[in-house]
Structures are given as structure tokens and as C-alpha cells.
MOPAC internal coordinates of N, CA, C and O (Angstrom, degrees):
PM7 1SCF
backbone

  N    0.0000 0     0.00 0     0.00 0    0    0    0
  C    1.4488 1     0.00 0     0.00 0    1    0    0
  C    1.5319 1   107.31 1     0.00 0    2    1    0
  O    1.2310 1   120.85 1   -43.13 1    3    2    1
  N    1.3009 1   115.98 1   136.87 1    3    2    1
  C    1.4645 1   119.62 1   178.17 1    5    3    2
  C    1.5231 1   110.44 1   -82.00 1    6    5    3
  O    1.2310 1   121.33 1   -15.04 1    7    6    5
  N    1.3053 1   115.06 1   164.96 1    7    6    5
  C    1.4718 1   120.58 1   178.99 1    9    7    6
  C    1.5315 1   110.37 1   -60.34 1   10    9    7
  O    1.2310 1   120.12 1   138.25 1   11   10    9
  N    1.3160 1   117.38 1   -41.75 1   11   10    9
  C    1.4585 1   120.48 1  -178.84 1   13   11   10
  C    1.5234 1   111.47 1   -65.77 1   14   13   11
  O    1.2310 1   120.26 1   139.70 1   15   14   13
  N    1.3255 1   117.11 1   -40.30 1   15   14   13
  C    1.4696 1   120.31 1   177.46 1   17   15   14
  C    1.5266 1   110.88 1   -65.48 1   18   17   15
  O    1.2310 1   120.96 1   136.82 1   19   18   17
  N    1.3257 1   115.77 1   -43.18 1   19   18   17
  C    1.4609 1   119.95 1   179.15 1   21   19   18
  C    1.5262 1   110.57 1   -62.79 1   22   21   19
  O    1.2310 1   120.48 1   133.32 1   23   22   21
  N    1.3307 1   116.69 1   -46.68 1   23   22   21
  C    1.4600 1   120.61 1   179.72 1   25   23   22
  C    1.5169 1   112.14 1   -59.30 1   26   25   23
  O    1.2310 1   120.51 1   136.91 1   27   26   25
  N    1.3414 1   116.62 1   -43.09 1   27   26   25
  C    1.4722 1   120.34 1  -179.28 1   29   27   26
  C    1.5171 1   109.98 1   -62.96 1   30   29   27
  O    1.2310 1   120.30 1   135.14 1   31   30   29
  N    1.3109 1   117.02 1   -44.86 1   31   30   29
  C    1.4589 1   121.56 1  -179.86 1   33   31   30
  C    1.5394 1   111.48 1   -63.80 1   34   33   31
  O    1.2310 1   121.16 1   130.87 1   35   34   33
  N    1.3260 1   115.40 1   -49.13 1   35   34   33
  C    1.4670 1   119.81 1  -178.41 1   37   35   34
  C    1.5305 1   111.36 1   -66.52 1   38   37   35
  O    1.2310 1   120.23 1   143.93 1   39   38   37
  N    1.3214 1   117.16 1   -36.07 1   39   38   37
  C    1.4650 1   118.98 1   177.51 1   41   39   38
  C    1.5298 1   111.17 1   -61.24 1   42   41   39
  O    1.2310 1   120.44 1   137.81 1   43   42   41
  N    1.3321 1   116.76 1   -42.19 1   43   42   41
  C    1.4750 1   119.47 1   178.19 1   45   43   42
  C    1.5330 1   110.18 1   -64.26 1   46   45   43
  O    1.2310 1   121.20 1   139.80 1   47   46   45
  N    1.3259 1   115.31 1   -40.20 1   47   46   45
  C    1.4700 1   118.98 1   179.84 1   49   47   46
  C    1.5327 1   110.88 1   -67.43 1   50   49   47
  O    1.2310 1   120.46 1   140.65 1   51   50   49
  N    1.3211 1   116.72 1   -39.35 1   51   50   49
  C    1.4702 1   119.80 1   178.14 1   53   51   50
  C    1.5184 1   111.14 1   -61.58 1   54   53   51
  O    1.2310 1   120.64 1   137.34 1   55   54   53
  N    1.3265 1   116.38 1   -42.66 1   55   54   53
  C    1.4628 1   119.88 1   178.84 1   57   55   54
  C    1.5249 1   111.14 1   -62.16 1   58   57   55
  O    1.2310 1   120.93 1   135.90 1   59   58   57
  N    1.3224 1   115.82 1   -44.10 1   59   58   57
  C    1.4755 1   119.73 1   178.58 1   61   59   58
  C    1.5211 1   110.20 1   -64.02 1   62   61   59
  O    1.2310 1   120.36 1   138.94 1   63   62   61
  N    1.3387 1   116.92 1   -41.06 1   63   62   61
  C    1.4512 1   121.25 1   178.91 1   65   63   62
  C    1.5242 1   110.63 1   -61.09 1   66   65   63
  O    1.2310 1   120.87 1   129.59 1   67   66   65
  N    1.3352 1   115.95 1   -50.41 1   67   66   65
  C    1.4678 1   119.59 1  -178.87 1   69   67   66
  C    1.5228 1   111.79 1   -61.51 1   70   69   67
  O    1.2310 1   120.57 1   140.56 1   71   70   69
  N    1.3187 1   116.51 1   -39.44 1   71   70   69
  C    1.4613 1   120.80 1   178.49 1   73   71   70
  C    1.5281 1   110.07 1   -61.55 1   74   73   71
  O    1.2310 1   120.29 1   130.43 1   75   74   73
  N    1.3214 1   117.04 1   -49.57 1   75   74   73
  C    1.4592 1   121.19 1   179.71 1   77   75   74
  C    1.5170 1   111.00 1   -62.07 1   78   77   75
  O    1.2310 1   120.52 1   135.80 1   79   78   77
  N    1.3220 1   116.62 1   -44.20 1   79   78   77
  C    1.4666 1   120.49 1  -178.92 1   81   79   78
  C    1.5200 1   111.19 1   -64.11 1   82   81   79
  O    1.2310 1   120.27 1   136.95 1   83   82   81
  N    1.3340 1   117.08 1   -43.05 1   83   82   81
  C    1.4678 1   120.50 1  -179.80 1   85   83   82
  C    1.5185 1   112.52 1   -64.46 1   86   85   83
  O    1.2310 1   120.84 1   150.28 1   87   86   85
  N    1.3346 1   115.99 1   -29.72 1   87   86   85
  C    1.4607 1   119.68 1   177.70 1   89   87   86
  C    1.5228 1   112.45 1   -86.35 1   90   89   87
  O    1.2310 1   120.26 1   179.91 1   91   90   89
  N    1.3170 1   117.11 1    -0.09 1   91   90   89
  C    1.4569 1   120.50 1  -179.41 1   93   91   90
  C    1.5191 1   113.39 1    75.94 1   94   93   91
  O    1.2310 1   120.50 1  -161.24 1   95   94   93
  N    1.3142 1   116.64 1    18.76 1   95   94   93
  C    1.4693 1   122.13 1   179.29 1   97   95   94
  C    1.5324 1   108.34 1   -92.85 1   98   97   95
  O    1.2310 1   121.55 1  -106.37 1   99   98   97
  N    1.3058 1   114.65 1    73.63 1   99   98   97
  C    1.4696 1   120.03 1  -172.49 1  101   99   98
  C    1.5118 1   113.97 1   -71.46 1  102  101   99
  O    1.2310 1   119.72 1   154.32 1  103  102  101
  N    1.3052 1   118.14 1   -25.68 1  103  102  101
  C    1.4754 1   119.92 1   176.38 1  105  103  102
  C    1.5349 1   108.18 1   -66.62 1  106  105  103
  O    1.2310 1   120.21 1   135.76 1  107  106  105
  N    1.3183 1   117.21 1   -44.24 1  107  106  105
  C    1.4592 1   120.89 1   177.38 1  109  107  106
  C    1.5292 1   111.08 1   -64.58 1  110  109  107
  O    1.2310 1   120.44 1   139.09 1  111  110  109
  N    1.3287 1   116.77 1   -40.91 1  111  110  109
  C    1.4519 1   120.89 1   177.98 1  113  111  110
  C    1.5333 1   110.52 1   -61.59 1  114  113  111
  O    1.2310 1   120.46 1   139.08 1  115  114  113
  N    1.3173 1   116.73 1   -40.92 1  115  114  113
  C    1.4655 1   120.53 1   177.74 1  117  115  114
  C    1.5219 1   111.29 1   -63.42 1  118  117  115
  O    1.2310 1   119.99 1   139.81 1  119  118  117
  N    1.3215 1   117.62 1   -40.19 1  119  118  117
  C    1.4672 1   121.07 1   177.56 1  121  119  118
  C    1.5259 1   110.77 1   -61.04 1  122  121  119
  O    1.2310 1   120.80 1   141.24 1  123  122  121
  N    1.3265 1   116.08 1   -38.76 1  123  122  121
  C    1.4632 1   119.61 1   179.47 1  125  123  122
  C    1.5265 1   110.28 1   -68.05 1  126  125  123
  O    1.2310 1   120.32 1   143.12 1  127  126  125
  N    1.3358 1   116.99 1   -36.88 1  127  126  125
  C    1.4619 1   118.98 1   175.94 1  129  127  126
  C    1.5284 1   110.92 1   -61.79 1  130  129  127
  O    1.2310 1   120.27 1   139.30 1  131  130  129
  N    1.3238 1   117.09 1   -40.70 1  131  130  129
  C    1.4607 1   120.59 1   175.76 1  133  131  130
  C    1.5267 1   110.31 1   -58.67 1  134  133  131
  O    1.2310 1   120.36 1   135.92 1  135  134  133
  N    1.3317 1   116.91 1   -44.08 1  135  134  133
  C    1.4497 1   121.07 1  -179.59 1  137  135  134
  C    1.5292 1   111.66 1   -64.80 1  138  137  135
  O    1.2310 1   120.47 1   137.26 1  139  138  137
  N    1.3144 1   116.70 1   -42.74 1  139  138  137
  C    1.4705 1   119.95 1   177.64 1  141  139  138
  C    1.5230 1   110.12 1   -59.92 1  142  141  139
  O    1.2310 1   120.96 1   135.87 1  143  142  141
  N    1.3132 1   115.77 1   -44.13 1  143  142  141
  C    1.4470 1   121.44 1  -178.75 1  145  143  142
  C    1.5409 1   110.72 1   -61.34 1  146  145  143
  O    1.2310 1   120.49 1   142.00 1  147  146  145
  N    1.3203 1   116.66 1   -38.00 1  147  146  145
  C    1.4577 1   120.53 1   180.00 1  149  147  146
  C    1.5185 1   113.41 1   -67.90 1  150  149  147
  O    1.2310 1   120.13 1   159.06 1  151  150  149
  N    1.3189 1   117.36 1   -20.94 1  151  150  149
  C    1.4634 1   121.02 1   179.15 1  153  151  150
  C    1.5312 1   112.20 1   -79.90 1  154  153  151
  O    1.2310 1   120.86 1   168.01 1  155  154  153
  N    1.3157 1   115.96 1   -11.99 1  155  154  153
  C    1.4753 1   120.37 1  -179.50 1  157  155  154
  C    1.5255 1   109.80 1   -84.76 1  158  157  155
  O    1.2310 1   120.53 1   -26.14 1  159  158  157
  N    1.3344 1   116.59 1   153.86 1  159  158  157
  C    1.4714 1   117.97 1   174.75 1  161  159  158
  C    1.5260 1   109.95 1   -64.18 1  162  161  159
  O    1.2310 1   120.93 1   -22.96 1  163  162  161
  N    1.3207 1   115.82 1   157.04 1  163  162  161
  C    1.4613 1   121.25 1  -174.32 1  165  163  162
  C    1.5268 1   113.31 1   -53.40 1  166  165  163
  O    1.2310 1   119.83 1   141.00 1  167  166  165
  N    1.3174 1   117.93 1   -39.00 1  167  166  165
  C    1.4623 1   120.28 1  -176.14 1  169  167  166
  C    1.5294 1   113.17 1   -73.90 1  170  169  167
  O    1.2310 1   120.16 1   167.58 1  171  170  169
  N    1.3250 1   117.30 1   -12.42 1  171  170  169
  C    1.4808 1   119.75 1   177.51 1  173  171  170
  C    1.5166 1   112.84 1  -107.77 1  174  173  171
  O    1.2310 1   120.45 1   172.66 1  175  174  173
  N    1.3283 1   116.74 1    -7.34 1  175  174  173
  C    1.4584 1   118.12 1  -179.13 1  177  175  174
  C    1.5195 1   110.62 1   -66.20 1  178  177  175
  O    1.2310 1   121.46 1   -38.56 1  179  178  177
  N    1.3099 1   114.81 1   141.44 1  179  178  177
  C    1.4563 1   122.92 1   177.52 1  181  179  178
  C    1.5291 1   107.73 1   -86.73 1  182  181  179
  O    1.2310 1   120.55 1   -43.68 1  183  182  181
  N    1.2998 1   116.56 1   136.32 1  183  182  181
  C    1.4602 1   120.46 1   176.30 1  185  183  182
  C    1.5256 1   108.05 1   -77.23 1  186  185  183
  O    1.2310 1   121.42 1   -80.34 1  187  186  185
  N    1.3213 1   114.88 1    99.66 1  187  186  185
  C    1.4485 1   121.03 1  -178.60 1  189  187  186
  C    1.5149 1   109.83 1   -91.68 1  190  189  187
  O    1.2310 1   121.05 1   -41.24 1  191  190  189
  N    1.3147 1   115.59 1   138.76 1  191  190  189
  C    1.4568 1   119.66 1   175.13 1  193  191  190
  C    1.5263 1   108.34 1   -77.39 1  194  193  191
  O    1.2310 1   121.21 1   -20.50 1  195  194  193
  N    1.3020 1   115.30 1   159.50 1  195  194  193
  C    1.4572 1   120.36 1   176.56 1  197  195  194
  C    1.5278 1   109.34 1   -72.58 1  198  197  195
  O    1.2310 1   121.09 1   -40.03 1  199  198  197
  N    1.2912 1   115.53 1   139.97 1  199  198  197
  C    1.4625 1   120.94 1   177.79 1  201  199  198
  C    1.5178 1   107.74 1   -95.83 1  202  201  199
  O    1.2310 1   121.06 1   -89.40 1  203  202  201
  N    1.3208 1   115.58 1    90.60 1  203  202  201
  C    1.4546 1   121.57 1  -177.16 1  205  203  202
  C    1.5100 1   113.32 1   -83.35 1  206  205  203
  O    1.2310 1   120.60 1   147.94 1  207  206  205
  N    1.3108 1   116.46 1   -32.06 1  207  206  205
  C    1.4625 1   121.49 1  -175.35 1  209  207  206
  C    1.5224 1   109.72 1  -113.19 1  210  209  207
  O    1.2310 1   119.54 1   -67.14 1  211  210  209
  N    1.3334 1   118.49 1   112.86 1  211  210  209
  C    1.4563 1   120.76 1   179.53 1  213  211  210
  C    1.5273 1   114.04 1   -57.20 1  214  213  211
  O    1.2310 1   120.56 1   156.51 1  215  214  213
  N    1.3196 1   116.54 1   -23.49 1  215  214  213
  C    1.4630 1   120.51 1   178.05 1  217  215  214
  C    1.5330 1   111.60 1   -66.70 1  218  217  215
  O    1.2310 1   120.50 1   159.52 1  219  218  217
  N    1.3118 1   116.65 1   -20.48 1  219  218  217
  C    1.4649 1   121.43 1  -178.79 1  221  219  218
  C    1.5232 1   112.27 1   -96.26 1  222  221  219
  O    1.2310 1   120.09 1  -175.08 1  223  222  221
  N    1.3334 1   117.44 1     4.92 1  223  222  221
  C    1.4733 1   121.22 1  -174.73 1  225  223  222
  C    1.5279 1   111.54 1   -61.64 1  226  225  223
  O    1.2310 1   119.81 1   139.42 1  227  226  225
  N    1.3184 1   117.98 1   -40.58 1  227  226  225
  C    1.4615 1   119.39 1  -178.55 1  229  227  226
  C    1.5228 1   111.16 1   -62.67 1  230  229  227
  O    1.2310 1   119.77 1   134.45 1  231  230  229
  N    1.3068 1   118.04 1   -45.55 1  231  230  229
  C    1.4683 1   120.17 1   179.60 1  233  231  230
  C    1.5292 1   110.41 1   -66.97 1  234  233  231
  O    1.2310 1   119.92 1   145.32 1  235  234  233
  N    1.3331 1   117.75 1   -34.68 1  235  234  233
  C    1.4606 1   121.80 1   176.45 1  237  235  234
  C    1.5284 1   110.02 1   -60.39 1  238  237  235
  O    1.2310 1   120.88 1   131.72 1  239  238  237
  N    1.3285 1   115.92 1   -48.28 1  239  238  237
  C    1.4565 1   121.24 1   179.76 1  241  239  238
  C    1.5211 1   110.84 1   -61.07 1  242  241  239
  O    1.2310 1   120.17 1   134.85 1  243  242  241
  N    1.3006 1   117.28 1   -45.15 1  243  242  241
  C    1.4589 1   121.05 1   179.90 1  245  243  242
  C    1.5284 1   111.14 1   -64.47 1  246  245  243
  O    1.2310 1   119.93 1   143.36 1  247  246  245
  N    1.3061 1   117.74 1   -36.64 1  247  246  245
  C    1.4508 1   121.56 1  -177.30 1  249  247  246
  C    1.5317 1   112.74 1   -71.43 1  250  249  247
  O    1.2310 1   120.27 1   140.72 1  251  250  249
  N    1.3303 1   117.08 1   -39.28 1  251  250  249
  C    1.4612 1   119.60 1  -170.52 1  253  251  250
  C    1.5328 1   114.85 1  -104.21 1  254  253  251
  O    1.2310 1   119.10 1   166.22 1  255  254  253
  N    1.3004 1   119.31 1   -13.78 1  255  254  253
  C    1.4651 1   120.90 1  -175.39 1  257  255  254
  C    1.5322 1   111.70 1   -59.32 1  258  257  255
  O    1.2310 1   119.49 1   132.17 1  259  258  257
  N    1.3081 1   118.57 1   -47.83 1  259  258  257
  C    1.4701 1   119.77 1  -177.92 1  261  259  258
  C    1.5205 1   111.88 1   -67.78 1  262  261  259
  O    1.2310 1   119.87 1   146.82 1  263  262  261
  N    1.3416 1   117.84 1   -33.18 1  263  262  261
  C    1.4622 1   120.75 1   177.02 1  265  263  262
  C    1.5219 1   111.43 1   -64.22 1  266  265  263
  O    1.2310 1   120.81 1   137.01 1  267  266  265
  N    1.3279 1   116.06 1   -42.99 1  267  266  265
  C    1.4667 1   120.96 1   178.94 1  269  267  266
  C    1.5347 1   109.02 1   -64.99 1  270  269  267
  O    1.2310 1   120.49 1   135.96 1  271  270  269
  N    1.3183 1   116.67 1   -44.04 1  271  270  269
  C    1.4621 1   119.06 1   178.96 1  273  271  270
  C    1.5205 1   111.63 1   -58.44 1  274  273  271
  O    1.2310 1   119.89 1   137.49 1  275  274  273
  N    1.3101 1   117.82 1   -42.51 1  275  274  273
  C    1.4565 1   121.79 1   178.80 1  277  275  274
  C    1.5300 1   111.59 1   -63.56 1  278  277  275
  O    1.2310 1   120.60 1   138.13 1  279  278  277
  N    1.3096 1   116.46 1   -41.87 1  279  278  277
  C    1.4650 1   120.94 1   179.10 1  281  279  278
  C    1.5226 1   110.66 1   -65.47 1  282  281  279
  O    1.2310 1   120.20 1   143.55 1  283  282  281
  N    1.3196 1   117.21 1   -36.45 1  283  282  281
  C    1.4676 1   121.33 1   177.07 1  285  283  282
  C    1.5290 1   109.81 1   -64.15 1  286  285  283
  O    1.2310 1   120.43 1   136.02 1  287  286  285
  N    1.3151 1   116.78 1   -43.98 1  287  286  285
  C    1.4721 1   120.19 1   178.36 1  289  287  286
  C    1.5223 1   110.53 1   -60.99 1  290  289  287
  O    1.2310 1   120.45 1   136.92 1  291  290  289
  N    1.3210 1   116.75 1   -43.08 1  291  290  289
  C    1.4689 1   121.28 1   178.29 1  293  291  290
  C    1.5295 1   111.07 1   -59.59 1  294  293  291
  O    1.2310 1   120.82 1   135.49 1  295  294  293
  N    1.3229 1   116.03 1   -44.51 1  295  294  293
  C    1.4632 1   119.43 1  -178.65 1  297  295  294
  C    1.5240 1   110.87 1   -67.78 1  298  297  295
  O    1.2310 1   120.27 1   140.28 1  299  298  297
  N    1.3311 1   117.08 1   -39.72 1  299  298  297
  C    1.4702 1   120.45 1   176.00 1  301  299  298
  C    1.5184 1   111.26 1   -58.15 1  302  301  299
  O    1.2310 1   120.87 1   140.14 1  303  302  301
  N    1.3377 1   115.94 1   -39.86 1  303  302  301
  C    1.4824 1   120.32 1   178.37 1  305  303  302
  C    1.5206 1   109.36 1   -61.78 1  306  305  303
  O    1.2310 1   120.38 1   136.66 1  307  306  305
  N    1.3168 1   116.88 1   -43.34 1  307  306  305
  C    1.4793 1   120.21 1   177.84 1  309  307  306
  C    1.5125 1   111.54 1   -59.90 1  310  309  307
  O    1.2310 1   121.17 1   133.47 1  311  310  309
  N    1.3218 1   115.37 1   -46.53 1  311  310  309
  C    1.4563 1   119.92 1  -178.47 1  313  311  310
  C    1.5217 1   111.72 1   -63.36 1  314  313  311
  O    1.2310 1   119.98 1   144.33 1  315  314  313
  N    1.3207 1   117.65 1   -35.67 1  315  314  313
  C    1.4538 1   121.76 1   178.77 1  317  315  314
  C    1.5273 1   111.92 1   -68.28 1  318  317  315
  O    1.2310 1   120.73 1   152.03 1  319  318  317
  N    1.3180 1   116.20 1   -27.97 1  319  318  317
  C    1.4588 1   120.66 1  -178.86 1  321  319  318
  C    1.5282 1   113.33 1   -82.85 1  322  321  319
  O    1.2310 1   120.02 1   172.44 1  323  322  321
  N    1.3212 1   117.57 1    -7.56 1  323  322  321
  C    1.4741 1   120.10 1   179.27 1  325  323  322
  C    1.4850 1   111.79 1   -84.95 1  326  325  323
  O    1.2310 1   120.10 1   180.00 1  327  326  325

């Protein structure tokens, strides 16, 4: 995947994530985090726990959002170096 393709995909996911988070739809936001994580190479993917209880979705999003963002930045750096 090229940097431009990755950026376009992640930008759409970020918008969807922010929209869901702003509306308080944390289960949907968590699903988007899972999708973002799946777009990363295996060595950069974050080991996410299963979200079994929708009541815990907000804390799940808060816990993993910054980790996913960091992994995305790392992958972008890799793509820029190719």
C-alpha cells in the first residue's frame, strides 16, 4: 500500500471515529479502532482485548486510541522511507 492510499483510508476512518466518538457512540468508535488496527502491519498492530461489554466501550476507546494513533504514525514513517 502506498503512503497516499494509506493516508486516504486512515483519514476516512479517523473522520468516522471522531463522528462516532462525538456522538457518544463508543461501541462504533471501538469497532473503527479495530479496523484501523487491522490496516497496520502485523508487527505494529496493538493487541486489543475483546470488547465484550458495551458499557465498557468508552474506557476501551480512551485506553487504545492513543496507542493506535502512535502505531499509525510509525507506519506512515515506514511508508515515507520506501
